[in-house]
C-alpha positions, -999 to +999 in steps of 0.1 A: +000+000+000+014+034-011+012+061+015+014+099+008+028+123+034+001+147+044+011+183+052+007+198+086-019+224+093-002+257+102-034+270+118-054+240+129-076+260+153-087+282+124-094+251+104-116+238+132-135+271+134-141+269+097-153+233+099-176+243+128-194+269+107-216+241+091-227+229+126-258+239+145-251+267+170-246+254+206-252+288+222-280+313+219-310+290+227-320+286+190-311+249+187-340+231+204-326+196+203-292+180+210-278+209+230-288+226+263-278+261+268-278+280+301-272+313+284-245+320+310-211+328+295-193+322+328-208+287+331-196+278+296-161+292+304-157+273+336-169+241+320-146+244+290-115+252+312-122+223+335-126+199+306-093+211+292-075+208+325-085+172+329-085+161+292-055+139+298-066+124+331-079+088+331-108+076+352-098+040+347-079+039+381-093+060+409-062+054+430-041+070+402-064+100+398-082+104+432-094+138+423-117+123+397-131+099+423-137+129+446-155+148+419-177+117+410-187+112+446-194+149+449-217+149+418-236+119+432-238+136+465-253+167+450-279+147+430-289+125+459-312+150+478-327+162+445-338+126+439-350+120+475-324+093+477-319+073+510-286+073+528-277+040+512-277+055+476-246+050+454-240+063+419-217+064+389-208+090+363-213+077+328-208+091+293-244+100+287-280+089+291-277+059+268-248+044+288-268+050+320-297+031+305-275+003+292-260-002+326-293-002+343-305-030+320-272-049+322-273-048+360-309-060+361-301-088+338-269-099+356-287-097+390-309-126+378-287-153+364-315-178+371-336-162+343-326-178+311-345-154+287-349-122+306-373-095+296-381-059+306-414-041+304-412-007+289-438+019+277-440+024+240-427+059+246-395+047+264-363+060+249-347+041+221-317+034+244-338+006+260-341-010+226-304-007+222-299-023+256-322-051+245-302-056+214-268-056+232-277-077+262-303-101+249-331-088+271-365-089+254-381-054+254-419-059+259-435-027+249-468-017+265-492+009+251-497+044+265-530+060+271-544+091+253-523+112+277-492+094+264-484+079+299-477+042+304-507+020+308-505+005+342-529-024+335-511-033+304-478-032+323-492-056+349-503-080+322-469-080+305-449-088+336-441-125+341-414-147+357-389-137+330-392-100+338-361-084+354-369-047+350-399-023+347-392+011+332-408+045+335-399+079+320-397+112+338-405+126+313-407+107+280-387+123+252-413+124+224-441+139+244-426+154+275-449+137+301-441+117+332-452+081+335-472+070+366-441+060+385-458+052+418-481+026+402-454+011+379-429+008+408-456-009+430-461-035+403-424-042+402-419-043+439-448-067+443-429-092+421-395-085+435-384-068+402-362-037+397-378-005+386-357+020+367-368+057+361-353+072+331-350+109+342-322+117+319-342+147+307-361+157+338-339+147+366-322+181+370-354+201+363-383+185+380-369+188+416-364+225+411-398+228+394-414+213+425-395+238+447-409+266+425-445+254+433-451+235+401-474+205+401-449+177+395-459+140+394-441+119+420-412+100+404-380+100+426-366+075+452-394+087+474-415+062+456-412+028+471-400+003+445-379+027+425-345+010+425-325+032+401-326+065+383-306+080+354-302+117+351-280+135+326-257+163+337-251+175+301-287+183+297-304+205+323-274+206+346-259+225+316-226+207+319-203+200+289-211+169+268-206+136+279-218+132+315-248+114+331-254+098+365-268+064+373-279+061+409-289+029+426-309+028+459-283+005+475-248-008+468-262-043+464-283-032+435-253-016+418-230-046+424-239-065+391-231-034+371-194-035+382-169-055+361-135-070+370-112-094+351-079-109+362-080-135+335-050-121+316-014-113+323-019-075+324-034-053+351-066-065+367-094-046+348-119-030+371-147-009+357-179+007+371-191+016+335-189+002+300-158+022+294-123+014+307-102+044+299-124+075+306-112+110+300-115+130+332-125+161+312-163+156+312-164+147+349-143+177+358-164+199+335-197+187+351-183+191+386-171+227+379-204+237+364-225+222+392-202+239+418-205+272+400-243+272+398-253+254+430-289+250+441-297+287+438-284+289+402-303+258+391-335+271+407-331+303+387-324+285+354-353+262+360-376+292+365-363+306+332-368+275+312-402+268+325-412+304+318-400+299+283-421+267+280-452+284+293-448+312+268-443+288+239-474+267+249-495+299+252-481+313+220-487+282+199-524+282+210-529+312+187-513+297+156-538+282+132-527+248+118-507+239+149-517+221+181-500+211+214-498+173+215-496+170+254-494+195+282-456+193+291-446+182+326-411+196+321-391+212+294-401+192+263-428+203+239-444+183+211-464+201+184-485+186+156-500+201+125-535+198+110-542+188+074-534+222+061-496+217+063-471+191+075-446+191+104-416+184+081-421+216+061-426+236+093-392+223+105-375+233+072-391+267+074-379+272+110-343+262+100-345+288+072-353+314+099-324+304+121-342+280+145-336+243+147-366+222+158-366+184+155-389+164+133-403+133+148-418+106+125-453+092+128-457+063+152-487+040+152-518+061+148-499+093+159-489+118+132-455+133+127-446+159+153-423+188+160-401+183+190-387+212+212-361+207+239-363+242+255-333+256+273-330+285+298-313+305+271-344+302+249-363+326+272-348+358+259-357+348+223-392+334+229-410+363+211-387+358+181-392+321+182-430+324+182-429+349+153-407+325+133-430+296+141-461+316+130-444+326+098-431+290+092-466+275+096-480+302+073-453+293+047-460+256+051-498+262+046-491+282+015-469+254+001-493+227+011-485+193+026-456+174+011-471+147-012-451+116-021-460+101-055-485+073-051-464+049-071-433+057-050-453+055-018-467+020-027-432+009-037-417+020-004-444+004+016-439-029-002-402-032+004-387-059+026-354-046+040-341-082+045-344-089+008-325-058-005-289-057-017-264-029-011-270-018-047-308-015-040-301+006-009-278+029-028-305+034-054-331+041-027-308+065-009-303+085-041-340+084-050-350+095-015-327+125-017-308+113+014-275+114-005-261+137-031-226+148-041-212+181-029-187+203-046-159+186-029-171+151-040-184+142-005-219+131+003-242+160+010-277+163+024-302+185+007-309+220+022-345+211+028-355+178+043-393+178+041-396+155+011-369+132+024-386+129+058-420+124+041-406+095+022-390+080+053-422+084+072-440+061+047-415+033+052-420+007+079-399+011+110-377-018+099-372-003+064-365+032+079-339+017+102-323-002+073-322+029+050-307+051+077-281+025+087-270+023+051-270+061+050-248+063+081-225+037+066-221+057+035-214+089+054-188+072+077-160+067+052-124+078+057-110+110+041-081+101+019-072+134+003 
């Protein structure tokens, strides 16, 4: 294989800044998915500097880097009273909500070696991370329906539990609709059968406690509920810490014990891991610790008041926009909106992007139509009026354009496809036909500027077909740069 020497970059930081121009903005409160912005420059500065200071530290061995162990224990200690945890609580810093969920499922499975084919009972609205955990760990995910209020159906959950069940799951709140499941009832079902109950509070865990302090009517969901055995809460969401930190708390050390891994079955050092990672940069932990210490209880209460004020304003403002409706009254900071037949959600999302706001399209599911998802940040408050004006104009533009229509022949063809029977060449053709891939000026794959037609086509595909297409799309995007 012939190799070519590649030149060094004389100003690599300038190159980074240039590359970043194509990314969504992470500050300013105008990106209502993926990022969470406090709007406080000092918080961002402290977090960045702490990440940089600990970028080379390794959380693999707490005896080698005891400061990281101290910070991890401090973070768990700060979270414990927010979550009404007992004195026996223990916790772990993970890389994000998905890893926290994976570990909760893995621990539940490994705590029951007597169960040959373990299952977990999850609401249909549970985060996709639980499906990932099912795939990774061989735990069947039994989905139960939700009611018209989008909360888990307690009776259906009870009917789905059997001797193979190792875990019952609740959300606080669910990502797609922003509502809290009936945790008290679900945890009682689990406790009655001696089963673990995990509350996925990755989104709400750092908001709902302060919302309750502010006098909001918050459903009960914490360790104060008998039967709740573990809770996940992300620090890089509404604790406004730098990306990649989450917490997984267990009610007792015994409940956490199956999560821990050790191996001395090789000639090197004895591997000892509390998470799925071995080497872990200390940067994210230090960044989270620094931000939490900077803000403290008072700071988080102020930020929660700001973000909830923004949510209230958005909910009230959308009530006056014809063609748009609120899907469910939000329990926290997540808002889902749907359109009527005069326009479609995907076009509204495109129009919002054109006006400098990123809102997230969500595909149809079951008998529910596509929706527009908003993860509201504290920084969004200062721009709420601008947001509502942009939303009103976007809906008007979408109505004027009319709903996206996929050719009937194409629609029938997409619905008929069996992803298991398609070749790589078939997928390449479908990707090109759908508009998911095109070629940019530099020869690299490029997405279209507007995604409504692409999303409308994907929305017609079965979930399995959609997964297969997007996996192929990801594969085509993830290819090495050789020039």
